[in-house]
ModelCIF file with pLDDT and N, C-alpha, C, O atoms, coordinates in Angstrom:
data_MODEL
#
_entry.id   MODEL 
#
_entity.id                         1 
_entity.type                       polymer 
_entity.pdbx_number_of_molecules   1 
#
_entity_poly.entity_id                      1 
_entity_poly.type                           'polypeptide(L)' 
_entity_poly.nstd_linkage                   no 
_entity_poly.nstd_monomer                   no 
_entity_poly.pdbx_seq_one_letter_code       MPWTIDGEAMKVRHTAPRLGEHNRNIVVDLLKRSEDTYHELVVQGVLAQAPA 
_entity_poly.pdbx_seq_one_letter_code_can   MPWTIDGEAMKVRHTAPRLGEHNRNIVVDLLKRSEDTYHELVVQGVLAQAPA 
_entity_poly.pdbx_strand_id                 A 
#
loop_
_entity_poly_seq.entity_id 
_entity_poly_seq.num 
_entity_poly_seq.mon_id 
_entity_poly_seq.hetero 
1 1  MET n 
1 2  PRO n 
1 3  TRP n 
1 4  THR n 
1 5  ILE n 
1 6  ASP n 
1 7  GLY n 
1 8  GLU n 
1 9  ALA n 
1 10 MET n 
1 11 LYS n 
1 12 VAL n 
1 13 ARG n 
1 14 HIS n 
1 15 THR n 
1 16 ALA n 
1 17 PRO n 
1 18 ARG n 
1 19 LEU n 
1 20 GLY n 
1 21 GLU n 
1 22 HIS n 
1 23 ASN n 
1 24 ARG n 
1 25 ASN n 
1 26 ILE n 
1 27 VAL n 
1 28 VAL n 
1 29 ASP n 
1 30 LEU n 
1 31 LEU n 
1 32 LYS n 
1 33 ARG n 
1 34 SER n 
1 35 GLU n 
1 36 ASP n 
1 37 THR n 
1 38 TYR n 
1 39 HIS n 
1 40 GLU n 
1 41 LEU n 
1 42 VAL n 
1 43 VAL n 
1 44 GLN n 
1 45 GLY n 
1 46 VAL n 
1 47 LEU n 
1 48 ALA n 
1 49 GLN n 
1 50 ALA n 
1 51 PRO n 
1 52 ALA n 
#
_struct_asym.id          A 
_struct_asym.entity_id   1 
#
loop_
_ma_qa_metric.id 
_ma_qa_metric.mode 
_ma_qa_metric.name 
_ma_qa_metric.software_group_id 
_ma_qa_metric.type 
1 global pLDDT . pLDDT 
2 local  pLDDT . pLDDT 
#
_ma_qa_metric_global.metric_id      1 
_ma_qa_metric_global.metric_value   88.62 
_ma_qa_metric_global.model_id       1 
_ma_qa_metric_global.ordinal_id     1 
#
loop_
_ma_qa_metric_local.label_asym_id 
_ma_qa_metric_local.label_comp_id 
_ma_qa_metric_local.label_seq_id 
_ma_qa_metric_local.metric_id 
_ma_qa_metric_local.metric_value 
_ma_qa_metric_local.model_id 
_ma_qa_metric_local.ordinal_id 
A MET 1  2 60.00 1 1  
A PRO 2  2 71.00 1 2  
A TRP 3  2 80.00 1 3  
A THR 4  2 84.00 1 4  
A ILE 5  2 85.00 1 5  
A ASP 6  2 89.00 1 6  
A GLY 7  2 84.00 1 7  
A GLU 8  2 86.00 1 8  
A ALA 9  2 85.00 1 9  
A MET 10 2 83.00 1 10 
A LYS 11 2 81.00 1 11 
A VAL 12 2 80.00 1 12 
A ARG 13 2 83.00 1 13 
A HIS 14 2 86.00 1 14 
A THR 15 2 87.00 1 15 
A ALA 16 2 87.00 1 16 
A PRO 17 2 87.00 1 17 
A ARG 18 2 87.00 1 18 
A LEU 19 2 87.00 1 19 
A GLY 20 2 88.00 1 20 
A GLU 21 2 90.00 1 21 
A HIS 22 2 92.00 1 22 
A ASN 23 2 94.00 1 23 
A ARG 24 2 94.00 1 24 
A ASN 25 2 95.00 1 25 
A ILE 26 2 96.00 1 26 
A VAL 27 2 97.00 1 27 
A VAL 28 2 97.00 1 28 
A ASP 29 2 98.00 1 29 
A LEU 30 2 98.00 1 30 
A LEU 31 2 98.00 1 31 
A LYS 32 2 98.00 1 32 
A ARG 33 2 98.00 1 33 
A SER 34 2 98.00 1 34 
A GLU 35 2 97.00 1 35 
A ASP 36 2 98.00 1 36 
A THR 37 2 97.00 1 37 
A TYR 38 2 96.00 1 38 
A HIS 39 2 95.00 1 39 
A GLU 40 2 96.00 1 40 
A LEU 41 2 96.00 1 41 
A VAL 42 2 94.00 1 42 
A VAL 43 2 94.00 1 43 
A GLN 44 2 96.00 1 44 
A GLY 45 2 92.00 1 45 
A VAL 46 2 95.00 1 46 
A LEU 47 2 93.00 1 47 
A ALA 48 2 86.00 1 48 
A GLN 49 2 80.00 1 49 
A ALA 50 2 70.00 1 50 
A PRO 51 2 69.00 1 51 
A ALA 52 2 61.00 1 52 
#
loop_
_atom_site.group_PDB 
_atom_site.id 
_atom_site.type_symbol 
_atom_site.label_atom_id 
_atom_site.label_alt_id 
_atom_site.label_comp_id 
_atom_site.label_asym_id 
_atom_site.label_entity_id 
_atom_site.label_seq_id 
_atom_site.pdbx_PDB_ins_code 
_atom_site.Cartn_x 
_atom_site.Cartn_y 
_atom_site.Cartn_z 
_atom_site.occupancy 
_atom_site.B_iso_or_equiv 
_atom_site.pdbx_formal_charge 
_atom_site.auth_seq_id 
_atom_site.auth_comp_id 
_atom_site.auth_asym_id 
_atom_site.auth_atom_id 
_atom_site.pdbx_PDB_model_num 
ATOM 1   N N  . MET A 1 1  ? -15.990 -22.983 0.022   1.00 60.00 ? 1  MET A N  1 
ATOM 2   C CA . MET A 1 1  ? -15.889 -23.298 -1.386  1.00 60.00 ? 1  MET A CA 1 
ATOM 3   C C  . MET A 1 1  ? -14.990 -22.246 -2.060  1.00 60.00 ? 1  MET A C  1 
ATOM 4   O O  . MET A 1 1  ? -15.276 -21.051 -1.977  1.00 60.00 ? 1  MET A O  1 
ATOM 5   N N  . PRO A 1 2  ? -13.917 -22.675 -2.718  1.00 71.00 ? 2  PRO A N  1 
ATOM 6   C CA . PRO A 1 2  ? -13.016 -21.707 -3.373  1.00 71.00 ? 2  PRO A CA 1 
ATOM 7   C C  . PRO A 1 2  ? -13.648 -21.118 -4.619  1.00 71.00 ? 2  PRO A C  1 
ATOM 8   O O  . PRO A 1 2  ? -14.544 -21.703 -5.227  1.00 71.00 ? 2  PRO A O  1 
ATOM 9   N N  . TRP A 1 3  ? -13.155 -19.940 -4.981  1.00 80.00 ? 3  TRP A N  1 
ATOM 10  C CA . TRP A 1 3  ? -13.604 -19.315 -6.223  1.00 80.00 ? 3  TRP A CA 1 
ATOM 11  C C  . TRP A 1 3  ? -13.070 -20.121 -7.402  1.00 80.00 ? 3  TRP A C  1 
ATOM 12  O O  . TRP A 1 3  ? -11.948 -20.626 -7.363  1.00 80.00 ? 3  TRP A O  1 
ATOM 13  N N  . THR A 1 4  ? -13.877 -20.234 -8.442  1.00 84.00 ? 4  THR A N  1 
ATOM 14  C CA . THR A 1 4  ? -13.422 -20.932 -9.636  1.00 84.00 ? 4  THR A CA 1 
ATOM 15  C C  . THR A 1 4  ? -13.734 -20.100 -10.867 1.00 84.00 ? 4  THR A C  1 
ATOM 16  O O  . THR A 1 4  ? -14.707 -19.346 -10.895 1.00 84.00 ? 4  THR A O  1 
ATOM 17  N N  . ILE A 1 5  ? -12.898 -20.247 -11.881 1.00 85.00 ? 5  ILE A N  1 
ATOM 18  C CA . ILE A 1 5  ? -13.137 -19.660 -13.201 1.00 85.00 ? 5  ILE A CA 1 
ATOM 19  C C  . ILE A 1 5  ? -12.944 -20.782 -14.195 1.00 85.00 ? 5  ILE A C  1 
ATOM 20  O O  . ILE A 1 5  ? -11.903 -21.438 -14.218 1.00 85.00 ? 5  ILE A O  1 
ATOM 21  N N  . ASP A 1 6  ? -13.942 -20.993 -15.006 1.00 89.00 ? 6  ASP A N  1 
ATOM 22  C CA . ASP A 1 6  ? -13.922 -22.095 -15.976 1.00 89.00 ? 6  ASP A CA 1 
ATOM 23  C C  . ASP A 1 6  ? -13.581 -23.419 -15.303 1.00 89.00 ? 6  ASP A C  1 
ATOM 24  O O  . ASP A 1 6  ? -12.874 -24.253 -15.870 1.00 89.00 ? 6  ASP A O  1 
ATOM 25  N N  . GLY A 1 7  ? -14.097 -23.604 -14.074 1.00 84.00 ? 7  GLY A N  1 
ATOM 26  C CA . GLY A 1 7  ? -13.904 -24.860 -13.360 1.00 84.00 ? 7  GLY A CA 1 
ATOM 27  C C  . GLY A 1 7  ? -12.571 -25.002 -12.651 1.00 84.00 ? 7  GLY A C  1 
ATOM 28  O O  . GLY A 1 7  ? -12.335 -26.017 -11.996 1.00 84.00 ? 7  GLY A O  1 
ATOM 29  N N  . GLU A 1 8  ? -11.691 -24.015 -12.761 1.00 86.00 ? 8  GLU A N  1 
ATOM 30  C CA . GLU A 1 8  ? -10.393 -24.077 -12.088 1.00 86.00 ? 8  GLU A CA 1 
ATOM 31  C C  . GLU A 1 8  ? -10.398 -23.233 -10.830 1.00 86.00 ? 8  GLU A C  1 
ATOM 32  O O  . GLU A 1 8  ? -10.833 -22.081 -10.844 1.00 86.00 ? 8  GLU A O  1 
ATOM 33  N N  . ALA A 1 9  ? -9.910  -23.813 -9.735  1.00 85.00 ? 9  ALA A N  1 
ATOM 34  C CA . ALA A 1 9  ? -9.834  -23.081 -8.466  1.00 85.00 ? 9  ALA A CA 1 
ATOM 35  C C  . ALA A 1 9  ? -8.790  -21.971 -8.591  1.00 85.00 ? 9  ALA A C  1 
ATOM 36  O O  . ALA A 1 9  ? -7.723  -22.170 -9.170  1.00 85.00 ? 9  ALA A O  1 
ATOM 37  N N  . MET A 1 10 ? -9.112  -20.809 -8.045  1.00 83.00 ? 10 MET A N  1 
ATOM 38  C CA . MET A 1 10 ? -8.197  -19.668 -8.082  1.00 83.00 ? 10 MET A CA 1 
ATOM 39  C C  . MET A 1 10 ? -7.207  -19.774 -6.920  1.00 83.00 ? 10 MET A C  1 
ATOM 40  O O  . MET A 1 10 ? -7.561  -20.230 -5.832  1.00 83.00 ? 10 MET A O  1 
ATOM 41  N N  . LYS A 1 11 ? -5.979  -19.354 -7.158  1.00 81.00 ? 11 LYS A N  1 
ATOM 42  C CA . LYS A 1 11 ? -4.952  -19.366 -6.127  1.00 81.00 ? 11 LYS A CA 1 
ATOM 43  C C  . LYS A 1 11 ? -4.634  -17.932 -5.710  1.00 81.00 ? 11 LYS A C  1 
ATOM 44  O O  . LYS A 1 11 ? -4.713  -17.009 -6.521  1.00 81.00 ? 11 LYS A O  1 
ATOM 45  N N  . VAL A 1 12 ? -4.275  -17.756 -4.445  1.00 80.00 ? 12 VAL A N  1 
ATOM 46  C CA . VAL A 1 12 ? -3.860  -16.456 -3.944  1.00 80.00 ? 12 VAL A CA 1 
ATOM 47  C C  . VAL A 1 12 ? -2.431  -16.221 -4.424  1.00 80.00 ? 12 VAL A C  1 
ATOM 48  O O  . VAL A 1 12 ? -1.530  -16.996 -4.105  1.00 80.00 ? 12 VAL A O  1 
ATOM 49  N N  . ARG A 1 13 ? -2.223  -15.136 -5.202  1.00 83.00 ? 13 ARG A N  1 
ATOM 50  C CA . ARG A 1 13 ? -0.896  -14.855 -5.740  1.00 83.00 ? 13 ARG A CA 1 
ATOM 51  C C  . ARG A 1 13 ? -0.111  -13.876 -4.885  1.00 83.00 ? 13 ARG A C  1 
ATOM 52  O O  . ARG A 1 13 ? 1.119   -13.925 -4.847  1.00 83.00 ? 13 ARG A O  1 
ATOM 53  N N  . HIS A 1 14 ? -0.818  -12.987 -4.199  1.00 86.00 ? 14 HIS A N  1 
ATOM 54  C CA . HIS A 1 14 ? -0.164  -11.969 -3.376  1.00 86.00 ? 14 HIS A CA 1 
ATOM 55  C C  . HIS A 1 14 ? -0.964  -11.796 -2.096  1.00 86.00 ? 14 HIS A C  1 
ATOM 56  O O  . HIS A 1 14 ? -2.173  -12.024 -2.063  1.00 86.00 ? 14 HIS A O  1 
ATOM 57  N N  . THR A 1 15 ? -0.273  -11.392 -1.055  1.00 87.00 ? 15 THR A N  1 
ATOM 58  C CA . THR A 1 15 ? -0.989  -11.038 0.169   1.00 87.00 ? 15 THR A CA 1 
ATOM 59  C C  . THR A 1 15 ? -1.518  -9.612  0.021   1.00 87.00 ? 15 THR A C  1 
ATOM 60  O O  . THR A 1 15 ? -1.084  -8.868  -0.858  1.00 87.00 ? 15 THR A O  1 
ATOM 61  N N  . ALA A 1 16 ? -2.437  -9.250  0.869   1.00 87.00 ? 16 ALA A N  1 
ATOM 62  C CA . ALA A 1 16 ? -2.973  -7.890  0.857   1.00 87.00 ? 16 ALA A CA 1 
ATOM 63  C C  . ALA A 1 16 ? -1.877  -6.910  1.292   1.00 87.00 ? 16 ALA A C  1 
ATOM 64  O O  . ALA A 1 16 ? -1.003  -7.277  2.077   1.00 87.00 ? 16 ALA A O  1 
ATOM 65  N N  . PRO A 1 17 ? -1.914  -5.675  0.793   1.00 87.00 ? 17 PRO A N  1 
ATOM 66  C CA . PRO A 1 17 ? -0.907  -4.693  1.212   1.00 87.00 ? 17 PRO A CA 1 
ATOM 67  C C  . PRO A 1 17 ? -1.016  -4.420  2.715   1.00 87.00 ? 17 PRO A C  1 
ATOM 68  O O  . PRO A 1 17 ? -2.104  -4.448  3.290   1.00 87.00 ? 17 PRO A O  1 
ATOM 69  N N  . ARG A 1 18 ? 0.134   -4.157  3.332   1.00 87.00 ? 18 ARG A N  1 
ATOM 70  C CA . ARG A 1 18 ? 0.146   -3.797  4.753   1.00 87.00 ? 18 ARG A CA 1 
ATOM 71  C C  . ARG A 1 18 ? -0.243  -2.330  4.903   1.00 87.00 ? 18 ARG A C  1 
ATOM 72  O O  . ARG A 1 18 ? -0.126  -1.550  3.958   1.00 87.00 ? 18 ARG A O  1 
ATOM 73  N N  . LEU A 1 19 ? -0.701  -1.964  6.083   1.00 87.00 ? 19 LEU A N  1 
ATOM 74  C CA . LEU A 1 19 ? -1.081  -0.593  6.373   1.00 87.00 ? 19 LEU A CA 1 
ATOM 75  C C  . LEU A 1 19 ? 0.080   0.341   6.059   1.00 87.00 ? 19 LEU A C  1 
ATOM 76  O O  . LEU A 1 19 ? 1.163   0.189   6.623   1.00 87.00 ? 19 LEU A O  1 
ATOM 77  N N  . GLY A 1 20 ? -0.126  1.288   5.182   1.00 88.00 ? 20 GLY A N  1 
ATOM 78  C CA . GLY A 1 20 ? 0.883   2.280   4.860   1.00 88.00 ? 20 GLY A CA 1 
ATOM 79  C C  . GLY A 1 20 ? 1.964   1.810   3.905   1.00 88.00 ? 20 GLY A C  1 
ATOM 80  O O  . GLY A 1 20 ? 2.912   2.551   3.642   1.00 88.00 ? 20 GLY A O  1 
ATOM 81  N N  . GLU A 1 21 ? 1.848   0.605   3.383   1.00 90.00 ? 21 GLU A N  1 
ATOM 82  C CA . GLU A 1 21 ? 2.912   0.028   2.559   1.00 90.00 ? 21 GLU A CA 1 
ATOM 83  C C  . GLU A 1 21 ? 3.240   0.871   1.330   1.00 90.00 ? 21 GLU A C  1 
ATOM 84  O O  . GLU A 1 21 ? 4.407   0.967   0.950   1.00 90.00 ? 21 GLU A O  1 
ATOM 85  N N  . HIS A 1 22 ? 2.249   1.475   0.709   1.00 92.00 ? 22 HIS A N  1 
ATOM 86  C CA . HIS A 1 22 ? 2.481   2.227   -0.526  1.00 92.00 ? 22 HIS A CA 1 
ATOM 87  C C  . HIS A 1 22 ? 2.352   3.743   -0.356  1.00 92.00 ? 22 HIS A C  1 
ATOM 88  O O  . HIS A 1 22 ? 2.391   4.476   -1.344  1.00 92.00 ? 22 HIS A O  1 
ATOM 89  N N  . ASN A 1 23 ? 2.203   4.216   0.863   1.00 94.00 ? 23 ASN A N  1 
ATOM 90  C CA . ASN A 1 23 ? 1.991   5.651   1.080   1.00 94.00 ? 23 ASN A CA 1 
ATOM 91  C C  . ASN A 1 23 ? 3.119   6.504   0.515   1.00 94.00 ? 23 ASN A C  1 
ATOM 92  O O  . ASN A 1 23 ? 2.859   7.512   -0.142  1.00 94.00 ? 23 ASN A O  1 
ATOM 93  N N  . ARG A 1 24 ? 4.364   6.117   0.762   1.00 94.00 ? 24 ARG A N  1 
ATOM 94  C CA . ARG A 1 24 ? 5.484   6.912   0.277   1.00 94.00 ? 24 ARG A CA 1 
ATOM 95  C C  . ARG A 1 24 ? 5.485   6.976   -1.245  1.00 94.00 ? 24 ARG A C  1 
ATOM 96  O O  . ARG A 1 24 ? 5.681   8.048   -1.817  1.00 94.00 ? 24 ARG A O  1 
ATOM 97  N N  . ASN A 1 25 ? 5.272   5.853   -1.900  1.00 95.00 ? 25 ASN A N  1 
ATOM 98  C CA . ASN A 1 25 ? 5.243   5.827   -3.367  1.00 95.00 ? 25 ASN A CA 1 
ATOM 99  C C  . ASN A 1 25 ? 4.142   6.727   -3.916  1.00 95.00 ? 25 ASN A C  1 
ATOM 100 O O  . ASN A 1 25 ? 4.342   7.429   -4.907  1.00 95.00 ? 25 ASN A O  1 
ATOM 101 N N  . ILE A 1 26 ? 2.991   6.705   -3.275  1.00 96.00 ? 26 ILE A N  1 
ATOM 102 C CA . ILE A 1 26 ? 1.873   7.522   -3.755  1.00 96.00 ? 26 ILE A CA 1 
ATOM 103 C C  . ILE A 1 26 ? 2.171   9.004   -3.567  1.00 96.00 ? 26 ILE A C  1 
ATOM 104 O O  . ILE A 1 26 ? 1.990   9.797   -4.492  1.00 96.00 ? 26 ILE A O  1 
ATOM 105 N N  . VAL A 1 27 ? 2.624   9.382   -2.381  1.00 97.00 ? 27 VAL A N  1 
ATOM 106 C CA . VAL A 1 27 ? 2.855   10.797  -2.082  1.00 97.00 ? 27 VAL A CA 1 
ATOM 107 C C  . VAL A 1 27 ? 4.031   11.357  -2.886  1.00 97.00 ? 27 VAL A C  1 
ATOM 108 O O  . VAL A 1 27 ? 3.915   12.418  -3.500  1.00 97.00 ? 27 VAL A O  1 
ATOM 109 N N  . VAL A 1 28 ? 5.151   10.652  -2.883  1.00 97.00 ? 28 VAL A N  1 
ATOM 110 C CA . VAL A 1 28 ? 6.366   11.179  -3.513  1.00 97.00 ? 28 VAL A CA 1 
ATOM 111 C C  . VAL A 1 28 ? 6.375   10.938  -5.025  1.00 97.00 ? 28 VAL A C  1 
ATOM 112 O O  . VAL A 1 28 ? 6.629   11.865  -5.794  1.00 97.00 ? 28 VAL A O  1 
ATOM 113 N N  . ASP A 1 29 ? 6.107   9.727   -5.450  1.00 98.00 ? 29 ASP A N  1 
ATOM 114 C CA . ASP A 1 29 ? 6.229   9.396   -6.868  1.00 98.00 ? 29 ASP A CA 1 
ATOM 115 C C  . ASP A 1 29 ? 5.000   9.802   -7.686  1.00 98.00 ? 29 ASP A C  1 
ATOM 116 O O  . ASP A 1 29 ? 5.131   10.412  -8.748  1.00 98.00 ? 29 ASP A O  1 
ATOM 117 N N  . LEU A 1 30 ? 3.827   9.470   -7.198  1.00 98.00 ? 30 LEU A N  1 
ATOM 118 C CA . LEU A 1 30 ? 2.607   9.741   -7.965  1.00 98.00 ? 30 LEU A CA 1 
ATOM 119 C C  . LEU A 1 30 ? 2.146   11.191  -7.829  1.00 98.00 ? 30 LEU A C  1 
ATOM 120 O O  . LEU A 1 30 ? 1.810   11.834  -8.824  1.00 98.00 ? 30 LEU A O  1 
ATOM 121 N N  . LEU A 1 31 ? 2.131   11.705  -6.594  1.00 98.00 ? 31 LEU A N  1 
ATOM 122 C CA . LEU A 1 31 ? 1.654   13.070  -6.360  1.00 98.00 ? 31 LEU A CA 1 
ATOM 123 C C  . LEU A 1 31 ? 2.757   14.121  -6.470  1.00 98.00 ? 31 LEU A C  1 
ATOM 124 O O  . LEU A 1 31 ? 2.491   15.320  -6.389  1.00 98.00 ? 31 LEU A O  1 
ATOM 125 N N  . LYS A 1 32 ? 4.000   13.663  -6.656  1.00 98.00 ? 32 LYS A N  1 
ATOM 126 C CA . LYS A 1 32 ? 5.157   14.549  -6.859  1.00 98.00 ? 32 LYS A CA 1 
ATOM 127 C C  . LYS A 1 32 ? 5.385   15.513  -5.697  1.00 98.00 ? 32 LYS A C  1 
ATOM 128 O O  . LYS A 1 32 ? 5.720   16.678  -5.909  1.00 98.00 ? 32 LYS A O  1 
ATOM 129 N N  . ARG A 1 33 ? 5.202   15.025  -4.468  1.00 98.00 ? 33 ARG A N  1 
ATOM 130 C CA . ARG A 1 33 ? 5.499   15.814  -3.281  1.00 98.00 ? 33 ARG A CA 1 
ATOM 131 C C  . ARG A 1 33 ? 6.893   15.450  -2.798  1.00 98.00 ? 33 ARG A C  1 
ATOM 132 O O  . ARG A 1 33 ? 7.412   14.388  -3.140  1.00 98.00 ? 33 ARG A O  1 
ATOM 133 N N  . SER A 1 34 ? 7.499   16.315  -2.012  1.00 98.00 ? 34 SER A N  1 
ATOM 134 C CA . SER A 1 34 ? 8.869   16.073  -1.544  1.00 98.00 ? 34 SER A CA 1 
ATOM 135 C C  . SER A 1 34 ? 8.885   15.030  -0.428  1.00 98.00 ? 34 SER A C  1 
ATOM 136 O O  . SER A 1 34 ? 7.866   14.733  0.196   1.00 98.00 ? 34 SER A O  1 
ATOM 137 N N  . GLU A 1 35 ? 10.086  14.484  -0.202  1.00 97.00 ? 35 GLU A N  1 
ATOM 138 C CA . GLU A 1 35 ? 10.286  13.559  0.923   1.00 97.00 ? 35 GLU A CA 1 
ATOM 139 C C  . GLU A 1 35 ? 9.967   14.262  2.235   1.00 97.00 ? 35 GLU A C  1 
ATOM 140 O O  . GLU A 1 35 ? 9.395   13.661  3.144   1.00 97.00 ? 35 GLU A O  1 
ATOM 141 N N  . ASP A 1 36 ? 10.342  15.546  2.333   1.00 98.00 ? 36 ASP A N  1 
ATOM 142 C CA . ASP A 1 36 ? 10.064  16.320  3.549   1.00 98.00 ? 36 ASP A CA 1 
ATOM 143 C C  . ASP A 1 36 ? 8.567   16.403  3.810   1.00 98.00 ? 36 ASP A C  1 
ATOM 144 O O  . ASP A 1 36 ? 8.122   16.255  4.949   1.00 98.00 ? 36 ASP A O  1 
ATOM 145 N N  . THR A 1 37 ? 7.793   16.639  2.763   1.00 97.00 ? 37 THR A N  1 
ATOM 146 C CA . THR A 1 37 ? 6.334   16.703  2.908   1.00 97.00 ? 37 THR A CA 1 
ATOM 147 C C  . THR A 1 37 ? 5.793   15.358  3.374   1.00 97.00 ? 37 THR A C  1 
ATOM 148 O O  . THR A 1 37 ? 4.940   15.301  4.260   1.00 97.00 ? 37 THR A O  1 
ATOM 149 N N  . TYR A 1 38 ? 6.286   14.283  2.782   1.00 96.00 ? 38 TYR A N  1 
ATOM 150 C CA . TYR A 1 38 ? 5.856   12.944  3.187   1.00 96.00 ? 38 TYR A CA 1 
ATOM 151 C C  . TYR A 1 38 ? 6.146   12.711  4.673   1.00 96.00 ? 38 TYR A C  1 
ATOM 152 O O  . TYR A 1 38 ? 5.266   12.282  5.420   1.00 96.00 ? 38 TYR A O  1 
ATOM 153 N N  . HIS A 1 39 ? 7.382   12.996  5.097   1.00 95.00 ? 39 HIS A N  1 
ATOM 154 C CA . HIS A 1 39 ? 7.751   12.775  6.497   1.00 95.00 ? 39 HIS A CA 1 
ATOM 155 C C  . HIS A 1 39 ? 6.951   13.673  7.441   1.00 95.00 ? 39 HIS A C  1 
ATOM 156 O O  . HIS A 1 39 ? 6.614   13.260  8.551   1.00 95.00 ? 39 HIS A O  1 
ATOM 157 N N  . GLU A 1 40 ? 6.650   14.877  7.015   1.00 96.00 ? 40 GLU A N  1 
ATOM 158 C CA . GLU A 1 40 ? 5.817   15.770  7.834   1.00 96.00 ? 40 GLU A CA 1 
ATOM 159 C C  . GLU A 1 40 ? 4.424   15.177  8.016   1.00 96.00 ? 40 GLU A C  1 
ATOM 160 O O  . GLU A 1 40 ? 3.871   15.232  9.114   1.00 96.00 ? 40 GLU A O  1 
ATOM 161 N N  . LEU A 1 41 ? 3.861   14.623  6.977   1.00 96.00 ? 41 LEU A N  1 
ATOM 162 C CA . LEU A 1 41 ? 2.537   13.992  7.075   1.00 96.00 ? 41 LEU A CA 1 
ATOM 163 C C  . LEU A 1 41 ? 2.562   12.779  8.004   1.00 96.00 ? 41 LEU A C  1 
ATOM 164 O O  . LEU A 1 41 ? 1.588   12.517  8.710   1.00 96.00 ? 41 LEU A O  1 
ATOM 165 N N  . VAL A 1 42 ? 3.668   12.040  8.004   1.00 94.00 ? 42 VAL A N  1 
ATOM 166 C CA . VAL A 1 42 ? 3.797   10.896  8.903   1.00 94.00 ? 42 VAL A CA 1 
ATOM 167 C C  . VAL A 1 42 ? 3.879   11.382  10.351  1.00 94.00 ? 42 VAL A C  1 
ATOM 168 O O  . VAL A 1 42 ? 3.202   10.843  11.227  1.00 94.00 ? 42 VAL A O  1 
ATOM 169 N N  . VAL A 1 43 ? 4.704   12.398  10.603  1.00 94.00 ? 43 VAL A N  1 
ATOM 170 C CA . VAL A 1 43 ? 4.868   12.932  11.961  1.00 94.00 ? 43 VAL A CA 1 
ATOM 171 C C  . VAL A 1 43 ? 3.544   13.486  12.492  1.00 94.00 ? 43 VAL A C  1 
ATOM 172 O O  . VAL A 1 43 ? 3.239   13.342  13.676  1.00 94.00 ? 43 VAL A O  1 
ATOM 173 N N  . GLN A 1 44 ? 2.759   14.116  11.617  1.00 96.00 ? 44 GLN A N  1 
ATOM 174 C CA . GLN A 1 44 ? 1.474   14.677  12.023  1.00 96.00 ? 44 GLN A CA 1 
ATOM 175 C C  . GLN A 1 44 ? 0.404   13.609  12.224  1.00 96.00 ? 44 GLN A C  1 
ATOM 176 O O  . GLN A 1 44 ? -0.678  13.902  12.732  1.00 96.00 ? 44 GLN A O  1 
ATOM 177 N N  . GLY A 1 45 ? 0.702   12.368  11.828  1.00 92.00 ? 45 GLY A N  1 
ATOM 178 C CA . GLY A 1 45 ? -0.261  11.284  11.997  1.00 92.00 ? 45 GLY A CA 1 
ATOM 179 C C  . GLY A 1 45 ? -1.267  11.198  10.858  1.00 92.00 ? 45 GLY A C  1 
ATOM 180 O O  . GLY A 1 45 ? -2.231  10.438  10.938  1.00 92.00 ? 45 GLY A O  1 
ATOM 181 N N  . VAL A 1 46 ? -1.050  11.970  9.801   1.00 95.00 ? 46 VAL A N  1 
ATOM 182 C CA . VAL A 1 46 ? -1.954  11.928  8.646   1.00 95.00 ? 46 VAL A CA 1 
ATOM 183 C C  . VAL A 1 46 ? -1.761  10.624  7.882   1.00 95.00 ? 46 VAL A C  1 
ATOM 184 O O  . VAL A 1 46 ? -2.726  10.033  7.397   1.00 95.00 ? 46 VAL A O  1 
ATOM 185 N N  . LEU A 1 47 ? -0.510  10.178  7.779   1.00 93.00 ? 47 LEU A N  1 
ATOM 186 C CA . LEU A 1 47 ? -0.173  8.937   7.094   1.00 93.00 ? 47 LEU A CA 1 
ATOM 187 C C  . LEU A 1 47 ? 0.514   7.984   8.054   1.00 93.00 ? 47 LEU A C  1 
ATOM 188 O O  . LEU A 1 47 ? 1.157   8.405   9.016   1.00 93.00 ? 47 LEU A O  1 
ATOM 189 N N  . ALA A 1 48 ? 0.372   6.696   7.781   1.00 86.00 ? 48 ALA A N  1 
ATOM 190 C CA . ALA A 1 48 ? 1.102   5.684   8.531   1.00 86.00 ? 48 ALA A CA 1 
ATOM 191 C C  . ALA A 1 48 ? 2.251   5.183   7.669   1.00 86.00 ? 48 ALA A C  1 
ATOM 192 O O  . ALA A 1 48 ? 2.166   5.188   6.441   1.00 86.00 ? 48 ALA A O  1 
ATOM 193 N N  . GLN A 1 49 ? 3.321   4.752   8.320   1.00 80.00 ? 49 GLN A N  1 
ATOM 194 C CA . GLN A 1 49 ? 4.409   4.119   7.613   1.00 80.00 ? 49 GLN A CA 1 
ATOM 195 C C  . GLN A 1 49 ? 4.195   2.613   7.670   1.00 80.00 ? 49 GLN A C  1 
ATOM 196 O O  . GLN A 1 49 ? 3.565   2.098   8.594   1.00 80.00 ? 49 GLN A O  1 
ATOM 197 N N  . ALA A 1 50 ? 4.725   1.917   6.675   1.00 70.00 ? 50 ALA A N  1 
ATOM 198 C CA . ALA A 1 50 ? 4.623   0.465   6.670   1.00 70.00 ? 50 ALA A CA 1 
ATOM 199 C C  . ALA A 1 50 ? 5.354   -0.094  7.894   1.00 70.00 ? 50 ALA A C  1 
ATOM 200 O O  . ALA A 1 50 ? 6.465   0.337   8.202   1.00 70.00 ? 50 ALA A O  1 
ATOM 201 N N  . PRO A 1 51 ? 4.736   -1.050  8.592   1.00 69.00 ? 51 PRO A N  1 
ATOM 202 C CA . PRO A 1 51 ? 5.412   -1.655  9.740   1.00 69.00 ? 51 PRO A CA 1 
ATOM 203 C C  . PRO A 1 51 ? 6.674   -2.385  9.290   1.00 69.00 ? 51 PRO A C  1 
ATOM 204 O O  . PRO A 1 51 ? 6.727   -2.935  8.190   1.00 69.00 ? 51 PRO A O  1 
ATOM 205 N N  . ALA A 1 52 ? 7.673   -2.383  10.141  1.00 61.00 ? 52 ALA A N  1 
ATOM 206 C CA . ALA A 1 52 ? 8.950   -3.046  9.805   1.00 61.00 ? 52 ALA A CA 1 
ATOM 207 C C  . ALA A 1 52 ? 8.834   -4.542  9.917   1.00 61.00 ? 52 ALA A C  1 
ATOM 208 O O  . ALA A 1 52 ? 9.806   -5.257  9.673   1.00 61.00 ? 52 ALA A O  1 
#
């Protein structure tokens, strides 16, 4: 049974984010860390990169 609001079925507008899809944006843009720091975290296995 689909979800409904006021009797209308809801539609999926976006797919779920992929693993690591927003990591770079969060680390570099939001947390204001350098690209080098981001890449170091990826190399160390702390963060995943979005699959190609």
